[in-house]
N, C-alpha and C positions, 0 to 999 in steps of 0.2 A: 471574525474568521475563526477558528480552535487553533490548538495548538500544532506546530511543527516542528518535527522532533530533526530535522537534517536541514543544512544549507546548501546553498548552490555548489560552494566551493566542495563539500563529503561527495553530492552526488559525482562530483566529476572525477573525484579520486577515486569514488568505488565504480565507475564505469569505465574510466578511464580517457573519457571523451569530453567534450567543451562540456559544459551545463546547455540545456535548452533556453532559447530564449524565455519560456515561459515556464522553467524552473521550480518558482516559486510558486505558482501556482499548482503544479503537479507534486510538488512535495505536499505542496498543504492537504490534497486531494489524498495521495497515501497516506500523510500519516491519521486522516479519519480512516481510511481500511485497516490502519495499524491498530487504533482507537476500538474500533467495529469486532476486530478479531481478539482483543485482551476485554472484553465485557467482564468478564469474568476473574480476570488476574490481580492479585495481590503484589502491592511496591509500592512502596513511602514514596510521597509526591511533595512538591512545596505545596504555598498556597494557590500558583499557575496551574499546578497540576503537571509538572515535569516532574519526571524521577530526581529523585536526588540521589541513590546510588548511581556512581560513574556506570559499572557493568550495565545497569538497566539501559542505562541513559544511551552508552553505547548500542545495546543491541535493537533498543528503540530508532534510533538512526539509521544502523544497517539497514531495519526490516524494510524502513521505509526508502533507503535506496534501492534496496532489492525491488523494490514494489514498482518504484518509477521504471527503473532497468527493463521490466516483465511487459511494462504497458508499452513501454516506447518500442520493444521488441516485437510486442505483438498488435502495433501499431492501434494501441488503444490510445484515448486523449483524457484518458481520467474520469470520464463519466460513463463506463463501462459497458458502452455500447459496442465496441470492436469486438467483443467474445459472443455478443448475442446471436449474430447470422454472420450465414457463409457469404455470404454475396446480397449487394443493398443497391439499389438503383433510386434517384428521385424522382425522374418525371418520365412517364407516368409510372407513379408509385410500384415496385416489386421488393419483396424481401423473400427469400429464400432461406432453406435449411439450418436449422437451429444447432451450432455447435453447442460444445461441452460448455458450460458455465453454470454457478452457481443454482442450487438446484431449488432452493427457496428464496421466495424475494427477499430481499436486500441480504442476504446472506453475501459474506466478503468474497472474491475471488483473488485471494491473498496468495502471491507469486509462491514457488515451494522455497527458493531463496530466505525471503522475508518468515517464512514460517519455520524454518530449520534457524534461522536468527533467533525468533523468538524461545524456540524449543530448546535450546543449547542455553538461554539466561536463565531456564526454570518457568518463564510466561506461559509457557501452552503446555497440557491444557489449563486453563485455567478453572478452579476448581475453591468452590466456596463450602464451607463447613458449617 
């Protein structure tokens, strides 16, 4: 498992609700989404790849919590499947009507609040010179 930028306690403080039972898994997946959104961002890290500047660490934690909050609100379990179809049945299989989702395979469906947290910290858009 990769880096996780927020704790269940921080998620609870962010949402004002108790953290879900699978909060650690959701936070790990949301941290991966944040990492994917920051592929070209430049910031100082320690040997484990964690940000060393407190304002960057806070922005990544806020973005991670916002991503989980967004996924919970949209009914996503962190796999990204909830935003793909407006109706799904299992037997005998029926999928209908794609909803708005990332346009390219592998593109991150980043929560608007997560995007704003990263932008405020100067991490988006990432530019390599």
